[in-house]
C-alpha positions in Angstrom: -51.0 -7.7 -1.9 -52.4 -4.1 -3.8 -50.7 -0.5 -4.7 -53.0 2.4 -4.0 -51.9 6.0 -5.4 -53.1 9.7 -5.0 -52.1 12.2 -6.1 -52.2 13.4 -3.2 -52.4 11.4 0.1 -51.8 12.0 3.6 -49.3 9.3 5.5 -49.3 9.3 9.3 -50.1 12.4 10.0 -47.5 13.7 6.7 -49.0 15.7 3.0 -47.3 13.4 -0.1 -48.1 15.1 -3.1 -48.2 11.9 -4.6 -48.7 9.4 -2.4 -48.6 5.4 -2.4 -50.0 2.7 0.0 -49.4 -1.1 -0.6 -51.1 -3.8 1.4 -50.9 -6.8 1.9 -54.5 -8.4 3.8 -56.0 -6.4 6.1 -53.0 -4.2 6.9 -50.8 -1.5 4.8 -47.4 -3.8 4.3 -45.2 -0.4 3.4 -46.0 3.2 2.8 -44.1 6.7 0.4 -44.7 9.6 -0.7 -43.6 10.4 -4.6 -44.4 7.5 -6.6 -45.2 3.6 -6.5 -41.9 0.6 -7.3 -44.4 -0.7 -9.2 -47.8 -0.8 -11.3 -50.7 0.7 -9.0 -53.9 -2.2 -9.2 -55.9 1.2 -8.0 -54.9 5.0 -9.3 -57.1 8.1 -8.2 -54.5 10.9 -9.9 -57.3 13.2 -9.6 -58.0 12.7 -5.7 -57.2 13.3 -1.7 -56.5 9.7 0.0 -56.2 10.0 4.2 -57.7 7.7 6.7 -61.0 5.8 7.3 -63.1 8.3 9.3 -63.1 7.8 13.0 -66.4 8.2 14.7 -66.3 7.6 18.7 -69.3 9.6 19.4 -73.0 8.6 17.4 -75.9 7.1 18.1 -77.5 6.2 14.2 -78.3 7.4 10.8 -79.8 6.0 7.4 -82.4 5.2 9.1 -81.5 2.9 11.9 -80.5 3.5 15.1 -78.0 2.0 17.5 -80.0 0.9 20.1 -82.2 -1.3 18.0 -79.9 -4.7 17.9 -82.0 -5.2 14.2 -80.6 -2.3 12.5 -77.0 -2.2 13.8 -75.9 -2.6 10.9 -77.8 -0.5 8.8 -76.6 2.5 10.9 -72.7 1.4 10.7 -73.4 0.5 6.7 -74.7 3.8 6.6 -72.4 5.4 7.3 -69.3 3.5 6.6 -70.7 4.7 2.6 -70.1 8.7 4.6 -65.9 7.6 5.4 -65.7 6.6 8.5 -64.6 3.1 9.1 -64.6 3.0 13.1 -67.3 4.0 15.2 -67.8 3.5 18.4 -72.3 3.1 18.5 -73.2 5.5 21.4 -76.2 4.5 23.3 -79.1 7.2 25.2 -80.2 7.0 28.5 -82.9 4.8 29.4 -84.3 1.9 31.7 -81.9 -0.4 33.3 -83.0 -3.1 31.1 -83.1 -1.5 28.2 -79.8 0.1 28.8 -77.9 -4.3 29.3 -80.0 -4.9 26.2 -78.8 -2.2 24.3 -75.2 -3.3 25.5 -74.9 -6.8 25.1 -76.7 -6.8 21.3 -73.4 -3.9 21.0 -71.2 -6.1 22.5 -72.6 -9.6 19.5 -71.5 -6.6 17.2 -68.4 -5.6 18.1 -67.6 -9.4 18.5 -68.2 -9.4 14.6 -67.0 -6.4 13.7 -69.9 -3.8 12.8 -68.6 -1.4 15.0 -65.7 -1.2 17.6 -67.6 -0.7 20.8 -69.6 0.9 22.8 -69.5 4.2 24.1 -72.5 4.5 26.8 -73.8 8.3 27.6 -75.7 8.3 30.3 -77.6 7.0 31.9 -75.4 8.7 34.9 -76.0 12.7 33.5 -77.7 15.8 34.5 -80.8 16.0 34.8 -80.4 20.3 34.5 -78.6 19.4 31.6 -80.3 16.6 29.7 -80.4 18.0 25.9 -82.7 15.1 24.0 -81.8 12.2 27.1 -84.8 10.4 28.4 -84.7 12.6 31.9 -86.6 10.4 33.2 -84.8 8.3 33.1 -81.6 9.7 34.7 -79.7 9.0 37.8 -76.7 8.4 40.7 -74.3 6.2 39.4 -74.8 2.8 41.5 -72.1 -0.2 42.0 -74.4 -2.5 41.2 -75.6 -1.5 38.2 -72.4 -0.8 36.5 -70.7 -3.9 37.6 -73.8 -5.6 35.4 -73.8 -2.8 32.8 -69.4 -4.0 32.8 -70.5 -7.5 32.5 -72.3 -7.7 29.5 -70.6 -5.5 27.5 -67.4 -8.6 28.5 -65.2 -5.6 27.2 -66.0 -3.7 24.7 -67.5 -0.9 26.4 -65.2 2.1 25.5 -66.3 4.5 26.5 -68.6 6.3 29.3 -69.8 9.9 29.9 -70.7 11.1 33.5 -71.7 14.2 35.3 -69.1 14.0 37.6 -71.3 15.6 40.4 -73.5 13.8 41.2 -73.4 11.7 43.8 -71.6 8.0 43.0 -69.9 9.6 39.9 -66.2 9.3 41.5 -66.5 5.3 42.8 -68.3 5.0 39.3 -64.7 6.8 37.2 -62.4 4.6 39.1 -64.8 1.5 38.4 -64.8 2.1 34.5 -61.5 3.5 34.6 -60.1 -0.4 37.0 -62.1 -1.9 33.5 -60.1 0.2 30.6 -62.7 2.6 30.3 -62.9 6.1 29.2 -64.0 8.6 31.1 -65.8 11.1 29.4 -67.3 14.5 31.4 -70.9 15.6 30.0 -74.2 15.8 30.6 -73.2 18.2 33.1 -73.6 20.8 35.2 -70.4 20.4 37.2 -68.1 23.1 38.6 -65.2 24.2 37.6 -63.3 22.8 40.3 -65.8 19.8 40.0 -64.9 19.3 36.6 -61.1 19.5 37.6 -61.1 16.9 39.9 -63.0 14.9 38.0 -59.7 14.3 35.6 -57.5 14.1 38.7 -59.4 11.1 39.5 -59.1 9.7 35.6 -60.7 11.6 33.2 -59.9 12.7 30.1 -62.7 13.3 26.9 -64.8 16.0 27.1 -67.8 15.2 25.9 -69.3 17.1 23.2 -67.3 21.1 24.3 -69.9 23.6 25.5 -73.5 21.3 24.9 -75.3 19.8 27.7 -73.5 21.7 30.3 -73.3 25.2 31.8 -71.9 27.3 29.6 -69.0 29.6 30.1 -68.9 32.8 32.1 -65.8 34.8 33.6 -67.1 34.4 37.2 -68.8 30.5 37.0 -65.8 29.4 34.5 -67.8 25.7 34.5 -67.0 22.2 32.7 -65.8 24.0 29.9 -62.8 25.9 30.7 -62.1 22.9 32.9 -61.8 20.6 30.0 -60.3 22.7 27.5 -57.4 24.2 30.1 -55.9 20.9 30.7 -54.0 18.8 28.2 -54.4 15.5 29.2 -58.4 15.6 27.6 -59.2 15.1 24.5 -62.4 17.5 24.3 -65.1 16.3 20.9 -66.4 18.6 19.2 -69.8 18.7 16.5 -68.3 20.5 13.6 -71.6 20.5 11.8 -72.2 24.4 12.5 -75.5 24.2 14.8 -73.6 23.1 17.8 -71.7 25.7 18.2 -70.4 28.2 16.7 -67.4 27.7 13.5 -65.4 30.6 14.8 -65.1 29.1 18.4 -64.7 26.5 17.0 -61.4 27.8 15.7 -61.1 29.3 19.1 -60.9 26.0 20.9 -58.7 24.1 17.8 -56.6 27.4 18.1 -56.6 27.0 22.0 -56.4 23.0 22.1 -54.3 22.1 18.4 -55.6 19.3 16.3 -54.2 16.4 18.4 -56.3 17.4 21.5 -60.6 17.7 19.3 -61.5 15.0 18.0 -65.0 15.9 15.4 -68.2 13.8 16.1 -71.5 13.4 13.9 -73.7 12.7 17.2 -75.4 11.4 14.7 -79.0 10.0 15.3 -81.6 7.7 12.5 -82.5 10.5 10.8 -78.7 12.1 9.3 -79.5 10.1 6.1 -83.3 10.8 5.9 -85.1 13.3 4.9 -87.0 16.6 7.6 -90.0 14.5 9.4 -90.3 13.1 12.4 -87.8 10.0 14.7 -87.4 8.9 18.0 -84.2 9.2 19.7 -84.6 6.3 23.3 -87.3 7.0 23.7 -88.0 11.1 23.0 -89.5 12.1 20.5 -87.1 14.0 18.1 -88.2 16.4 14.7 -85.6 17.5 11.9 -87.0 20.4 10.6 -84.0 21.9 7.3 -81.9 18.7 8.6 -81.4 20.6 12.5 -83.0 17.5 15.0 -84.6 19.1 17.7 -86.5 17.9 20.5 -90.3 18.0 19.4 -91.9 20.7 20.9 -88.5 23.1 21.9 -85.5 24.5 20.7 -83.3 21.6 22.4 -80.8 20.5 20.4 -81.1 16.2 19.6 -78.3 14.6 18.4 -77.1 15.9 14.4 -77.8 14.9 11.2 -74.2 14.9 10.4 -72.4 12.7 8.6 -68.5 12.1 8.4 -67.4 13.6 5.3 -69.8 17.0 6.0 -67.6 17.3 9.0 -64.1 16.5 8.0 -64.9 19.3 4.3 -66.0 21.8 7.3 -63.6 22.2 9.7 -60.7 21.2 6.0 -62.1 25.4 5.1 -62.3 26.2 8.8 -58.3 25.9 8.8 -57.7 26.8 4.9 -59.3 30.7 6.8 -57.5 30.4 9.7 -53.8 28.9 8.3 -54.4 31.5 4.9 -52.5 30.2 2.2 -51.3 27.1 4.0 -53.4 24.3 2.3 -51.3 21.1 3.2 -51.2 22.3 7.2 -55.5 22.5 7.3 -55.9 19.2 5.1 -52.8 17.2 8.2 -55.2 19.1 10.8 -58.7 18.3 9.7 -57.4 14.5 9.0 -55.7 14.5 12.8 -59.3 15.7 14.3 -61.0 13.4 12.5 -59.0 9.8 12.7 -55.7 9.9 14.8 -56.6 12.3 17.4 -59.6 9.6 18.2 -58.2 6.7 17.4 -55.6 7.7 20.5 -58.6 9.1 22.9 -60.8 6.6 23.2 -57.5 3.4 22.3 -58.2 1.7 19.7 -55.4 1.0 17.9 -54.2 0.2 14.7 -56.0 2.6 12.6 -56.1 6.6 12.8 -53.0 7.1 10.4 -52.1 6.0 7.4 -48.2 3.5 8.8 -46.5 0.9 8.4 -48.6 -2.6 10.0 -52.0 -0.3 10.7 -55.0 -1.7 9.0 -55.3 -0.5 5.4 -58.7 1.7 6.0 -58.5 4.3 3.8 -60.8 6.6 1.8 -60.3 7.8 -1.3 -61.8 11.8 -1.9 -62.4 13.2 -5.2 -61.2 17.2 -5.8 -63.8 18.7 -3.7 -63.8 15.6 -0.7 -66.1 14.2 -1.3 -66.0 10.1 -1.2 -64.6 8.5 -3.9 -64.7 4.9 -2.7 -63.6 3.4 0.3 -61.5 0.7 1.9 -61.5 -1.9 5.7 -58.7 -3.8 7.0 -57.5 -3.7 3.0 -61.5 -4.6 1.0 -63.0 -2.0 -0.8 -66.0 -2.2 1.2 -67.4 1.3 -1.5 -66.2 2.4 -5.4 -63.6 0.6 -6.2 
């Protein structure tokens, strides 16, 4: 058993100054506000301790891609150093054979605990809203392919993003939900009405809201408004200040609330690397000044962000929005980077610091830079 104390600790959504947790093996045995009853094994009096970040949409980082079997651990290790203790590894649109191979590799990584599951972003997306995906490989959902993908995943696929206007998408939504997979709407040219129907069928997530979908329009409100309006839907936000303007992010958080907003990186292999040439699946990418774009175009191609950077960004957003209440801003940021994504994709025992949950936490200094990371009771970064 070990006791960790800190000058500030966010316990089950409540900001405690100070606070402490006691771990036993991989889990939190107990926790509380104030000083611990016995001397702490690890004491961080000038730090903030928050739940480990949960990134439910990320393609790679540190030069590694989740599409390449030999690079999965490299990418996960890079993001772990930035506080991401739970990862859904995202696969981009690719050929049927490459999709199955990618799913099998990530299924193995999930069973080994390297990642927490798989997110399929494609190939059942809209060519008109392909973004940085290979539009030549986009296709309608086919029951045989879906069954093959689910069989290859063997229970490790947690989320799939699809465009609900494609023929066969309604049956696909039902098939995925029946297999216990969360369905997200994204990379879509769907109308407001088509999106509402997908939600009625059981879709519960909006993939990187506003990106790769029609913009809001007063006569054709499109998918973004349908997703924002429904209390059953969690919306992803890439909070890097590039994909969505900060004013729009504040508006979304105010409209939906932190319990319906999941901050994601949508990071690619270029995260943590110098500017240069990269690939996202088969699509060539150039990174200039930290912004990834499809080569020769203005199309944004994922991000180079990390969850700790985005955590700092949403804390600042909350500080502006909530005025002089730093605790409310901190609690909201924790909700959007841990508890909300955990709930959205059905992850248990993660996302909060509370009795019985996994001992996953991040120690941040006064500037909210990562100082140490604990995963299932073990220090992985710092000590």
